[in-house]
mmCIF file as Biopython writes it, N, C-alpha, C and O atoms, coordinates in Angstrom:
data_model
#
loop_
_atom_site.group_PDB
_atom_site.id
_atom_site.type_symbol
_atom_site.label_atom_id
_atom_site.label_alt_id
_atom_site.label_comp_id
_atom_site.label_asym_id
_atom_site.label_entity_id
_atom_site.label_seq_id
_atom_site.pdbx_PDB_ins_code
_atom_site.Cartn_x
_atom_site.Cartn_y
_atom_site.Cartn_z
_atom_site.occupancy
_atom_site.B_iso_or_equiv
_atom_site.auth_seq_id
_atom_site.auth_asym_id
_atom_site.pdbx_PDB_model_num
ATOM 1   N N  . MET A ? 1  ? 2.560  44.083  -20.493 1.0 0.0 1  A 1 
ATOM 2   C CA . MET A ? 1  ? 3.099  43.324  -19.405 1.0 0.0 1  A 1 
ATOM 3   C C  . MET A ? 1  ? 4.577  43.056  -19.658 1.0 0.0 1  A 1 
ATOM 4   O O  . MET A ? 1  ? 4.959  42.533  -20.705 1.0 0.0 1  A 1 
ATOM 5   N N  . ALA A ? 2  ? 5.370  43.411  -18.714 1.0 0.0 2  A 1 
ATOM 6   C CA . ALA A ? 2  ? 6.794  43.239  -18.849 1.0 0.0 2  A 1 
ATOM 7   C C  . ALA A ? 2  ? 7.236  41.827  -18.483 1.0 0.0 2  A 1 
ATOM 8   O O  . ALA A ? 2  ? 8.148  41.281  -19.104 1.0 0.0 2  A 1 
ATOM 9   N N  . HIS A ? 3  ? 6.599  41.240  -17.487 1.0 0.0 3  A 1 
ATOM 10  C CA . HIS A ? 3  ? 6.975  39.881  -17.069 1.0 0.0 3  A 1 
ATOM 11  C C  . HIS A ? 3  ? 5.769  39.210  -16.418 1.0 0.0 3  A 1 
ATOM 12  O O  . HIS A ? 3  ? 4.745  39.847  -16.175 1.0 0.0 3  A 1 
ATOM 13  N N  . GLY A ? 4  ? 5.903  37.940  -16.145 1.0 0.0 4  A 1 
ATOM 14  C CA . GLY A ? 4  ? 4.803  37.217  -15.507 1.0 0.0 4  A 1 
ATOM 15  C C  . GLY A ? 4  ? 3.921  36.533  -16.508 1.0 0.0 4  A 1 
ATOM 16  O O  . GLY A ? 4  ? 4.243  36.450  -17.693 1.0 0.0 4  A 1 
ATOM 17  N N  . SER A ? 5  ? 2.803  36.043  -16.022 1.0 0.0 5  A 1 
ATOM 18  C CA . SER A ? 5  ? 1.870  35.319  -16.889 1.0 0.0 5  A 1 
ATOM 19  C C  . SER A ? 5  ? 0.555  36.075  -16.932 1.0 0.0 5  A 1 
ATOM 20  O O  . SER A ? 5  ? 0.244  36.904  -16.075 1.0 0.0 5  A 1 
ATOM 21  N N  . SER A ? 6  ? -0.193 35.753  -17.959 1.0 0.0 6  A 1 
ATOM 22  C CA . SER A ? 6  ? -1.517 36.320  -18.045 1.0 0.0 6  A 1 
ATOM 23  C C  . SER A ? 6  ? -2.385 35.723  -16.960 1.0 0.0 6  A 1 
ATOM 24  O O  . SER A ? 6  ? -2.018 34.708  -16.368 1.0 0.0 6  A 1 
ATOM 25  N N  . LEU A ? 7  ? -3.527 36.329  -16.686 1.0 0.0 7  A 1 
ATOM 26  C CA . LEU A ? 7  ? -4.411 35.850  -15.653 1.0 0.0 7  A 1 
ATOM 27  C C  . LEU A ? 7  ? -4.880 34.441  -15.913 1.0 0.0 7  A 1 
ATOM 28  O O  . LEU A ? 7  ? -4.912 33.606  -15.009 1.0 0.0 7  A 1 
ATOM 29  N N  . ALA A ? 8  ? -5.250 34.177  -17.168 1.0 0.0 8  A 1 
ATOM 30  C CA . ALA A ? 8  ? -5.749 32.839  -17.538 1.0 0.0 8  A 1 
ATOM 31  C C  . ALA A ? 8  ? -4.640 31.786  -17.369 1.0 0.0 8  A 1 
ATOM 32  O O  . ALA A ? 8  ? -4.899 30.694  -16.863 1.0 0.0 8  A 1 
ATOM 33  N N  . LEU A ? 9  ? -3.433 32.102  -17.781 1.0 0.0 9  A 1 
ATOM 34  C CA . LEU A ? 9  ? -2.308 31.165  -17.683 1.0 0.0 9  A 1 
ATOM 35  C C  . LEU A ? 9  ? -1.933 30.953  -16.224 1.0 0.0 9  A 1 
ATOM 36  O O  . LEU A ? 9  ? -1.633 29.829  -15.823 1.0 0.0 9  A 1 
ATOM 37  N N  . ALA A ? 10 ? -1.945 32.008  -15.427 1.0 0.0 10 A 1 
ATOM 38  C CA . ALA A ? 10 ? -1.617 31.861  -14.011 1.0 0.0 10 A 1 
ATOM 39  C C  . ALA A ? 10 ? -2.657 31.008  -13.311 1.0 0.0 10 A 1 
ATOM 40  O O  . ALA A ? 10 ? -2.315 30.194  -12.453 1.0 0.0 10 A 1 
ATOM 41  N N  . GLN A ? 11 ? -3.921 31.184  -13.665 1.0 0.0 11 A 1 
ATOM 42  C CA . GLN A ? 11 ? -4.980 30.393  -13.067 1.0 0.0 11 A 1 
ATOM 43  C C  . GLN A ? 11 ? -4.838 28.914  -13.437 1.0 0.0 11 A 1 
ATOM 44  O O  . GLN A ? 11 ? -5.030 28.037  -12.595 1.0 0.0 11 A 1 
ATOM 45  N N  . GLN A ? 12 ? -4.504 28.648  -14.689 1.0 0.0 12 A 1 
ATOM 46  C CA . GLN A ? 12 ? -4.300 27.286  -15.139 1.0 0.0 12 A 1 
ATOM 47  C C  . GLN A ? 12 ? -3.117 26.642  -14.426 1.0 0.0 12 A 1 
ATOM 48  O O  . GLN A ? 12 ? -3.182 25.476  -14.034 1.0 0.0 12 A 1 
ATOM 49  N N  . GLN A ? 13 ? -2.055 27.391  -14.261 1.0 0.0 13 A 1 
ATOM 50  C CA . GLN A ? 13 ? -0.857 26.882  -13.546 1.0 0.0 13 A 1 
ATOM 51  C C  . GLN A ? 13 ? -1.182 26.605  -12.062 1.0 0.0 13 A 1 
ATOM 52  O O  . GLN A ? 13 ? -0.688 25.640  -11.479 1.0 0.0 13 A 1 
ATOM 53  N N  . ALA A ? 14 ? -1.993 27.442  -11.489 1.0 0.0 14 A 1 
ATOM 54  C CA . ALA A ? 14 ? -2.374 27.219  -10.074 1.0 0.0 14 A 1 
ATOM 55  C C  . ALA A ? 14 ? -3.212 25.968  -9.926  1.0 0.0 14 A 1 
ATOM 56  O O  . ALA A ? 14 ? -3.003 25.182  -9.002  1.0 0.0 14 A 1 
ATOM 57  N N  . PHE A ? 15 ? -4.178 25.774  -10.849 1.0 0.0 15 A 1 
ATOM 58  C CA . PHE A ? 15 ? -4.995 24.559  -10.812 1.0 0.0 15 A 1 
ATOM 59  C C  . PHE A ? 15 ? -4.159 23.299  -11.049 1.0 0.0 15 A 1 
ATOM 60  O O  . PHE A ? 15 ? -4.391 22.263  -10.426 1.0 0.0 15 A 1 
ATOM 61  N N  . THR A ? 16 ? -3.193 23.401  -11.951 1.0 0.0 16 A 1 
ATOM 62  C CA . THR A ? 16 ? -2.303 22.264  -12.233 1.0 0.0 16 A 1 
ATOM 63  C C  . THR A ? 16 ? -1.492 21.931  -10.995 1.0 0.0 16 A 1 
ATOM 64  O O  . THR A ? 16 ? -1.353 20.761  -10.638 1.0 0.0 16 A 1 
ATOM 65  N N  . TRP A ? 17 ? -0.968 22.928  -10.352 1.0 0.0 17 A 1 
ATOM 66  C CA . TRP A ? 17 ? -0.154 22.722  -9.123  1.0 0.0 17 A 1 
ATOM 67  C C  . TRP A ? 17 ? -0.995 22.083  -8.034  1.0 0.0 17 A 1 
ATOM 68  O O  . TRP A ? 17 ? -0.537 21.156  -7.367  1.0 0.0 17 A 1 
ATOM 69  N N  . ILE A ? 18 ? -2.231 22.566  -7.838  1.0 0.0 18 A 1 
ATOM 70  C CA . ILE A ? 18 ? -3.119 21.994  -6.828  1.0 0.0 18 A 1 
ATOM 71  C C  . ILE A ? 18 ? -3.426 20.553  -7.179  1.0 0.0 18 A 1 
ATOM 72  O O  . ILE A ? 18 ? -3.414 19.699  -6.293  1.0 0.0 18 A 1 
ATOM 73  N N  . ALA A ? 19 ? -3.698 20.255  -8.425  1.0 0.0 19 A 1 
ATOM 74  C CA . ALA A ? 19 ? -4.002 18.883  -8.832  1.0 0.0 19 A 1 
ATOM 75  C C  . ALA A ? 19 ? -2.803 17.965  -8.570  1.0 0.0 19 A 1 
ATOM 76  O O  . ALA A ? 19 ? -2.981 16.826  -8.140  1.0 0.0 19 A 1 
ATOM 77  N N  . GLN A ? 20 ? -1.606 18.445  -8.823  1.0 0.0 20 A 1 
ATOM 78  C CA . GLN A ? 20 ? -0.410 17.640  -8.563  1.0 0.0 20 A 1 
ATOM 79  C C  . GLN A ? 20 ? -0.262 17.399  -7.040  1.0 0.0 20 A 1 
ATOM 80  O O  . GLN A ? 20 ? 0.110  16.298  -6.633  1.0 0.0 20 A 1 
ATOM 81  N N  . GLN A ? 21 ? -0.538 18.376  -6.227  1.0 0.0 21 A 1 
ATOM 82  C CA . GLN A ? 21 ? -0.442 18.214  -4.779  1.0 0.0 21 A 1 
ATOM 83  C C  . GLN A ? 21 ? -1.472 17.188  -4.280  1.0 0.0 21 A 1 
ATOM 84  O O  . GLN A ? 21 ? -1.148 16.336  -3.453  1.0 0.0 21 A 1 
ATOM 85  N N  . VAL A ? 22 ? -2.703 17.271  -4.780  1.0 0.0 22 A 1 
ATOM 86  C CA . VAL A ? 22 ? -3.732 16.313  -4.422  1.0 0.0 22 A 1 
ATOM 87  C C  . VAL A ? 22 ? -3.339 14.900  -4.826  1.0 0.0 22 A 1 
ATOM 88  O O  . VAL A ? 22 ? -3.524 13.957  -4.057  1.0 0.0 22 A 1 
ATOM 89  N N  . GLN A ? 23 ? -2.793 14.752  -6.037  1.0 0.0 23 A 1 
ATOM 90  C CA . GLN A ? 23 ? -2.358 13.436  -6.513  1.0 0.0 23 A 1 
ATOM 91  C C  . GLN A ? 23 ? -1.219 12.881  -5.638  1.0 0.0 23 A 1 
ATOM 92  O O  . GLN A ? 23 ? -1.225 11.696  -5.304  1.0 0.0 23 A 1 
ATOM 93  N N  . THR A ? 24 ? -0.270 13.703  -5.274  1.0 0.0 24 A 1 
ATOM 94  C CA . THR A ? 24 ? 0.840  13.266  -4.416  1.0 0.0 24 A 1 
ATOM 95  C C  . THR A ? 24 ? 0.338  12.831  -3.040  1.0 0.0 24 A 1 
ATOM 96  O O  . THR A ? 24 ? 0.768  11.802  -2.519  1.0 0.0 24 A 1 
ATOM 97  N N  . GLN A ? 25 ? -0.556 13.598  -2.460  1.0 0.0 25 A 1 
ATOM 98  C CA . GLN A ? 25 ? -1.058 13.267  -1.137  1.0 0.0 25 A 1 
ATOM 99  C C  . GLN A ? 25 ? -1.933 12.023  -1.173  1.0 0.0 25 A 1 
ATOM 100 O O  . GLN A ? 25 ? -1.875 11.213  -0.248  1.0 0.0 25 A 1 
ATOM 101 N N  . SER A ? 26 ? -2.746 11.846  -2.219  1.0 0.0 26 A 1 
ATOM 102 C CA . SER A ? 26 ? -3.585 10.659  -2.318  1.0 0.0 26 A 1 
ATOM 103 C C  . SER A ? 26 ? -2.732 9.397   -2.534  1.0 0.0 26 A 1 
ATOM 104 O O  . SER A ? 26 ? -3.077 8.323   -2.040  1.0 0.0 26 A 1 
ATOM 105 N N  . THR A ? 27 ? -1.644 9.527   -3.255  1.0 0.0 27 A 1 
ATOM 106 C CA . THR A ? 27 ? -0.742 8.411   -3.453  1.0 0.0 27 A 1 
ATOM 107 C C  . THR A ? 27 ? -0.109 7.993   -2.120  1.0 0.0 27 A 1 
ATOM 108 O O  . THR A ? 27 ? -0.002 6.801   -1.833  1.0 0.0 27 A 1 
ATOM 109 N N  . LEU A ? 28 ? 0.301  8.948   -1.327  1.0 0.0 28 A 1 
ATOM 110 C CA . LEU A ? 28 ? 0.888  8.667   -0.033  1.0 0.0 28 A 1 
ATOM 111 C C  . LEU A ? 28 ? -0.135 7.992   0.894   1.0 0.0 28 A 1 
ATOM 112 O O  . LEU A ? 28 ? 0.193  7.023   1.578   1.0 0.0 28 A 1 
ATOM 113 N N  . LEU A ? 29 ? -1.351 8.497   0.914   1.0 0.0 29 A 1 
ATOM 114 C CA . LEU A ? 29 ? -2.405 7.910   1.755   1.0 0.0 29 A 1 
ATOM 115 C C  . LEU A ? 29 ? -2.738 6.482   1.310   1.0 0.0 29 A 1 
ATOM 116 O O  . LEU A ? 29 ? -2.981 5.615   2.149   1.0 0.0 29 A 1 
ATOM 117 N N  . ALA A ? 30 ? -2.750 6.234   0.001   1.0 0.0 30 A 1 
ATOM 118 C CA . ALA A ? 30 ? -2.974 4.877   -0.477  1.0 0.0 30 A 1 
ATOM 119 C C  . ALA A ? 30 ? -1.842 3.935   -0.060  1.0 0.0 30 A 1 
ATOM 120 O O  . ALA A ? 30 ? -2.095 2.784   0.297   1.0 0.0 30 A 1 
ATOM 121 N N  . TYR A ? 31 ? -0.619 4.409   -0.104  1.0 0.0 31 A 1 
ATOM 122 C CA . TYR A ? 31 ? 0.527  3.623   0.328   1.0 0.0 31 A 1 
ATOM 123 C C  . TYR A ? 31 ? 0.382  3.263   1.809   1.0 0.0 31 A 1 
ATOM 124 O O  . TYR A ? 31 ? 0.625  2.120   2.198   1.0 0.0 31 A 1 
ATOM 125 N N  . ILE A ? 32 ? -0.008 4.223   2.621   1.0 0.0 32 A 1 
ATOM 126 C CA . ILE A ? 32 ? -0.183 3.979   4.051   1.0 0.0 32 A 1 
ATOM 127 C C  . ILE A ? 32 ? -1.305 2.966   4.293   1.0 0.0 32 A 1 
ATOM 128 O O  . ILE A ? 32 ? -1.177 2.111   5.169   1.0 0.0 32 A 1 
ATOM 129 N N  . ASP A ? 33 ? -2.385 3.048   3.542   1.0 0.0 33 A 1 
ATOM 130 C CA . ASP A ? 33 ? -3.491 2.115   3.668   1.0 0.0 33 A 1 
ATOM 131 C C  . ASP A ? 33 ? -3.038 0.691   3.344   1.0 0.0 33 A 1 
ATOM 132 O O  . ASP A ? 33 ? -3.378 -0.248  4.063   1.0 0.0 33 A 1 
ATOM 133 N N  . VAL A ? 34 ? -2.275 0.531   2.266   1.0 0.0 34 A 1 
ATOM 134 C CA . VAL A ? 34 ? -1.791 -0.800  1.891   1.0 0.0 34 A 1 
ATOM 135 C C  . VAL A ? 34 ? -0.824 -1.310  2.949   1.0 0.0 34 A 1 
ATOM 136 O O  . VAL A ? 34 ? -0.856 -2.495  3.278   1.0 0.0 34 A 1 
ATOM 137 N N  . PHE A ? 35 ? 0.019  -0.468  3.481   1.0 0.0 35 A 1 
ATOM 138 C CA . PHE A ? 35 ? 0.937  -0.877  4.540   1.0 0.0 35 A 1 
ATOM 139 C C  . PHE A ? 35 ? 0.182  -1.415  5.715   1.0 0.0 35 A 1 
ATOM 140 O O  . PHE A ? 35 ? 0.530  -2.477  6.231   1.0 0.0 35 A 1 
ATOM 141 N N  . TRP A ? 36 ? -0.870 -0.701  6.174   1.0 0.0 36 A 1 
ATOM 142 C CA . TRP A ? 36 ? -1.660 -1.171  7.326   1.0 0.0 36 A 1 
ATOM 143 C C  . TRP A ? 36 ? -2.387 -2.495  7.010   1.0 0.0 36 A 1 
ATOM 144 O O  . TRP A ? 36 ? -2.456 -3.380  7.864   1.0 0.0 36 A 1 
ATOM 145 N N  . ALA A ? 37 ? -2.924 -2.628  5.795   1.0 0.0 37 A 1 
ATOM 146 C CA . ALA A ? 37 ? -3.609 -3.849  5.449   1.0 0.0 37 A 1 
ATOM 147 C C  . ALA A ? 37 ? -2.638 -5.040  5.463   1.0 0.0 37 A 1 
ATOM 148 O O  . ALA A ? 37 ? -2.983 -6.109  5.966   1.0 0.0 37 A 1 
ATOM 149 N N  . LEU A ? 38 ? -1.447 -4.867  4.923   1.0 0.0 38 A 1 
ATOM 150 C CA . LEU A ? 38 ? -0.460 -5.940  4.940   1.0 0.0 38 A 1 
ATOM 151 C C  . LEU A ? 38 ? 0.019  -6.260  6.347   1.0 0.0 38 A 1 
ATOM 152 O O  . LEU A ? 38 ? 0.325  -7.410  6.662   1.0 0.0 38 A 1 
ATOM 153 N N  . MET A ? 39 ? 0.083  -5.221  7.201   1.0 0.0 39 A 1 
ATOM 154 C CA . MET A ? 39 ? 0.485  -5.438  8.586   1.0 0.0 39 A 1 
ATOM 155 C C  . MET A ? 39 ? -0.575 -6.258  9.315   1.0 0.0 39 A 1 
ATOM 156 O O  . MET A ? 39 ? -0.236 -7.148  10.096  1.0 0.0 39 A 1 
ATOM 157 N N  . LEU A ? 40 ? -1.855 -5.970  9.071   1.0 0.0 40 A 1 
ATOM 158 C CA . LEU A ? 40 ? -2.913 -6.734  9.735   1.0 0.0 40 A 1 
ATOM 159 C C  . LEU A ? 40 ? -2.963 -8.176  9.245   1.0 0.0 40 A 1 
ATOM 160 O O  . LEU A ? 40 ? -3.206 -9.095  10.028  1.0 0.0 40 A 1 
ATOM 161 N N  . ILE A ? 41 ? -2.732 -8.373  7.943   1.0 0.0 41 A 1 
ATOM 162 C CA . ILE A ? 41 ? -2.714 -9.735  7.407   1.0 0.0 41 A 1 
ATOM 163 C C  . ILE A ? 41 ? -1.535 -10.506 7.993   1.0 0.0 41 A 1 
ATOM 164 O O  . ILE A ? 41 ? -1.678 -11.676 8.351   1.0 0.0 41 A 1 
ATOM 165 N N  . SER A ? 42 ? -0.390 -9.872  8.094   1.0 0.0 42 A 1 
ATOM 166 C CA . SER A ? 42 ? 0.783  -10.521 8.686   1.0 0.0 42 A 1 
ATOM 167 C C  . SER A ? 42 ? 0.563  -10.835 10.167  1.0 0.0 42 A 1 
ATOM 168 O O  . SER A ? 42 ? 0.945  -11.905 10.643  1.0 0.0 42 A 1 
ATOM 169 N N  . ALA A ? 43 ? -0.050 -9.902  10.888  1.0 0.0 43 A 1 
ATOM 170 C CA . ALA A ? 43 ? -0.331 -10.132 12.293  1.0 0.0 43 A 1 
ATOM 171 C C  . ALA A ? 43 ? -1.310 -11.284 12.493  1.0 0.0 43 A 1 
ATOM 172 O O  . ALA A ? 43 ? -1.194 -12.028 13.466  1.0 0.0 43 A 1 
ATOM 173 N N  . ALA A ? 44 ? -2.250 -11.439 11.607  1.0 0.0 44 A 1 
ATOM 174 C CA . ALA A ? 44 ? -3.199 -12.529 11.689  1.0 0.0 44 A 1 
ATOM 175 C C  . ALA A ? 44 ? -2.581 -13.865 11.295  1.0 0.0 44 A 1 
ATOM 176 O O  . ALA A ? 44 ? -3.026 -14.917 11.755  1.0 0.0 44 A 1 
ATOM 177 N N  . ALA A ? 45 ? -1.580 -13.828 10.464  1.0 0.0 45 A 1 
ATOM 178 C CA . ALA A ? 45 ? -0.929 -15.066 9.981   1.0 0.0 45 A 1 
ATOM 179 C C  . ALA A ? 45 ? 0.005  -15.670 11.039  1.0 0.0 45 A 1 
ATOM 180 O O  . ALA A ? 45 ? 0.250  -16.876 11.015  1.0 0.0 45 A 1 
ATOM 181 N N  . VAL A ? 46 ? 0.523  -14.866 11.955  1.0 0.0 46 A 1 
ATOM 182 C CA . VAL A ? 46 ? 1.432  -15.381 12.973  1.0 0.0 46 A 1 
ATOM 183 C C  . VAL A ? 46 ? 0.734  -16.400 13.884  1.0 0.0 46 A 1 
ATOM 184 O O  . VAL A ? 46 ? 1.256  -17.503 14.046  1.0 0.0 46 A 1 
ATOM 185 N N  . PRO A ? 47 ? -0.414 -16.087 14.483  1.0 0.0 47 A 1 
ATOM 186 C CA . PRO A ? 47 ? -1.083 -17.089 15.320  1.0 0.0 47 A 1 
ATOM 187 C C  . PRO A ? 47 ? -1.524 -18.300 14.497  1.0 0.0 47 A 1 
ATOM 188 O O  . PRO A ? 47 ? -1.510 -19.426 14.994  1.0 0.0 47 A 1 
ATOM 189 N N  . LEU A ? 48 ? -1.911 -18.076 13.257  1.0 0.0 48 A 1 
ATOM 190 C CA . LEU A ? 48 ? -2.298 -19.222 12.406  1.0 0.0 48 A 1 
ATOM 191 C C  . LEU A ? 48 ? -1.102 -20.137 12.181  1.0 0.0 48 A 1 
ATOM 192 O O  . LEU A ? 48 ? -1.249 -21.358 12.229  1.0 0.0 48 A 1 
ATOM 193 N N  . ALA A ? 49 ? 0.052  -19.586 11.943  1.0 0.0 49 A 1 
ATOM 194 C CA . ALA A ? 49 ? 1.238  -20.388 11.729  1.0 0.0 49 A 1 
ATOM 195 C C  . ALA A ? 49 ? 1.621  -21.160 12.996  1.0 0.0 49 A 1 
ATOM 196 O O  . ALA A ? 49 ? 2.110  -22.287 12.918  1.0 0.0 49 A 1 
ATOM 197 N N  . LEU A ? 50 ? 1.397  -20.549 14.156  1.0 0.0 50 A 1 
ATOM 198 C CA . LEU A ? 50 ? 1.733  -21.217 15.403  1.0 0.0 50 A 1 
ATOM 199 C C  . LEU A ? 50 ? 0.782  -22.356 15.718  1.0 0.0 50 A 1 
ATOM 200 O O  . LEU A ? 50 ? 1.141  -23.243 16.492  1.0 0.0 50 A 1 
ATOM 201 N N  . THR A ? 51 ? -0.411 -22.367 15.152  1.0 0.0 51 A 1 
ATOM 202 C CA . THR A ? 51 ? -1.387 -23.442 15.437  1.0 0.0 51 A 1 
ATOM 203 C C  . THR A ? 51 ? -1.265 -24.603 14.467  1.0 0.0 51 A 1 
ATOM 204 O O  . THR A ? 51 ? -1.963 -25.605 14.626  1.0 0.0 51 A 1 
ATOM 205 N N  . LEU A ? 52 ? -0.399 -24.500 13.470  1.0 0.0 52 A 1 
ATOM 206 C CA . LEU A ? 52 ? -0.261 -25.592 12.527  1.0 0.0 52 A 1 
ATOM 207 C C  . LEU A ? 52 ? 0.374  -26.808 13.191  1.0 0.0 52 A 1 
ATOM 208 O O  . LEU A ? 52 ? 1.172  -26.686 14.121  1.0 0.0 52 A 1 
ATOM 209 N N  . ARG A ? 53 ? 0.002  -27.975 12.695  1.0 0.0 53 A 1 
ATOM 210 C CA . ARG A ? 53 ? 0.517  -29.225 13.240  1.0 0.0 53 A 1 
ATOM 211 C C  . ARG A ? 53 ? 1.967  -29.388 12.878  1.0 0.0 53 A 1 
ATOM 212 O O  . ARG A ? 53 ? 2.385  -29.081 11.761  1.0 0.0 53 A 1 
ATOM 213 N N  . LYS A ? 54 ? 2.746  -29.884 13.848  1.0 0.0 54 A 1 
ATOM 214 C CA . LYS A ? 54 ? 4.183  -30.114 13.610  1.0 0.0 54 A 1 
ATOM 215 C C  . LYS A ? 54 ? 4.357  -31.415 12.832  1.0 0.0 54 A 1 
ATOM 216 O O  . LYS A ? 54 ? 3.647  -32.390 13.077  1.0 0.0 54 A 1 
ATOM 217 N N  . VAL A ? 55 ? 5.272  -31.426 11.926  1.0 0.0 55 A 1 
ATOM 218 C CA . VAL A ? 55 ? 5.545  -32.601 11.076  1.0 0.0 55 A 1 
ATOM 219 C C  . VAL A ? 55 ? 6.857  -33.201 11.551  1.0 0.0 55 A 1 
ATOM 220 O O  . VAL A ? 55 ? 7.855  -32.496 11.699  1.0 0.0 55 A 1 
ATOM 221 N N  . LYS A ? 56 ? 6.850  -34.513 11.790  1.0 0.0 56 A 1 
ATOM 222 C CA . LYS A ? 56 ? 8.091  -35.198 12.178  1.0 0.0 56 A 1 
ATOM 223 C C  . LYS A ? 56 ? 8.868  -35.551 10.928  1.0 0.0 56 A 1 
ATOM 224 O O  . LYS A ? 56 ? 8.358  -36.225 10.033  1.0 0.0 56 A 1 
ATOM 225 N N  . LEU A ? 57 ? 10.074 -35.101 10.875  1.0 0.0 57 A 1 
ATOM 226 C CA . LEU A ? 57 ? 10.910 -35.395 9.713   1.0 0.0 57 A 1 
ATOM 227 C C  . LEU A ? 57 ? 11.581 -36.739 9.900   1.0 0.0 57 A 1 
ATOM 228 O O  . LEU A ? 57 ? 11.992 -37.081 11.009  1.0 0.0 57 A 1 
ATOM 229 N N  . GLY A ? 58 ? 11.695 -37.496 8.841   1.0 0.0 58 A 1 
ATOM 230 C CA . GLY A ? 58 ? 12.378 -38.775 8.885   1.0 0.0 58 A 1 
ATOM 231 C C  . GLY A ? 58 ? 11.482 -39.914 9.385   1.0 0.0 58 A 1 
ATOM 232 O O  . GLY A ? 58 ? 11.941 -41.052 9.482   1.0 0.0 58 A 1 
ATOM 233 N N  . GLY A ? 59 ? 10.260 -39.639 9.693   1.0 0.0 59 A 1 
ATOM 234 C CA . GLY A ? 59 ? 9.338  -40.682 10.146  1.0 0.0 59 A 1 
ATOM 235 C C  . GLY A ? 59 ? 8.736  -41.414 8.963   1.0 0.0 59 A 1 
ATOM 236 O O  . GLY A ? 59 ? 8.956  -41.058 7.806   1.0 0.0 59 A 1 
ATOM 237 N N  . ARG A ? 60 ? 7.977  -42.434 9.282   1.0 0.0 60 A 1 
ATOM 238 C CA . ARG A ? 60 ? 7.301  -43.226 8.203   1.0 0.0 60 A 1 
ATOM 239 C C  . ARG A ? 60 ? 6.137  -42.433 7.670   1.0 0.0 60 A 1 
ATOM 240 O O  . ARG A ? 60 ? 5.469  -41.701 8.400   1.0 0.0 60 A 1 
ATOM 241 N N  . ALA A ? 61 ? 5.912  -42.589 6.412   1.0 0.0 61 A 1 
ATOM 242 C CA . ALA A ? 61 ? 4.787  -41.924 5.771   1.0 0.0 61 A 1 
ATOM 243 C C  . ALA A ? 61 ? 3.530  -42.701 6.113   1.0 0.0 61 A 1 
ATOM 244 O O  . ALA A ? 61 ? 3.582  -43.929 6.182   1.0 0.0 61 A 1 
ATOM 245 N N  . PRO A ? 62 ? 2.390  -42.031 6.332   1.0 0.0 62 A 1 
ATOM 246 C CA . PRO A ? 62 ? 1.157  -42.723 6.610   1.0 0.0 62 A 1 
ATOM 247 C C  . PRO A ? 62 ? 0.695  -43.535 5.389   1.0 0.0 62 A 1 
ATOM 248 O O  . PRO A ? 62 ? 0.864  -43.105 4.249   1.0 0.0 62 A 1 
ATOM 249 N N  . VAL A ? 63 ? 0.131  -44.671 5.637   1.0 0.0 63 A 1 
ATOM 250 C CA . VAL A ? 63 ? -0.367 -45.540 4.554   1.0 0.0 63 A 1 
ATOM 251 C C  . VAL A ? 63 ? -1.754 -45.077 4.174   1.0 0.0 63 A 1 
ATOM 252 O O  . VAL A ? 63 ? -2.625 -44.951 5.035   1.0 0.0 63 A 1 
ATOM 253 N N  . ALA A ? 64 ? -1.969 -44.823 2.904   1.0 0.0 64 A 1 
ATOM 254 C CA . ALA A ? 64 ? -3.262 -44.403 2.427   1.0 0.0 64 A 1 
ATOM 255 C C  . ALA A ? 64 ? -4.101 -45.638 2.041   1.0 0.0 64 A 1 
ATOM 256 O O  . ALA A ? 64 ? -3.562 -46.643 1.578   1.0 0.0 64 A 1 
ATOM 257 N N  . HIS A ? 65 ? -5.393 -45.547 2.235   1.0 0.0 65 A 1 
ATOM 258 C CA . HIS A ? 65 ? -6.282 -46.667 1.882   1.0 0.0 65 A 1 
ATOM 259 C C  . HIS A ? 65 ? -6.982 -46.411 0.607   1.0 0.0 65 A 1 
ATOM 260 O O  . HIS A ? 65 ? -7.769 -47.244 0.157   1.0 0.0 65 A 1 
#
C-alpha cells in the first residue's frame, strides 16, 4: 500500500467519527431541552409574580402577638 489506511484502521476511524457526530448532536439536543424547560419555568413564574401581594414601603410594621 502506497498511501491510506488499512481496512481495520479505516473502520475504526469511521466508527470514531460517527461516535463524535452522535455525541455532538446529543449535546445540542440536550441544550435545546434545557432551554425549553427554563423557558417554561420562566413563563410560569411571570403570572405567579403578578399575583403576589404588594408591600407598602414606609408603612408601620404589623404587631405580632
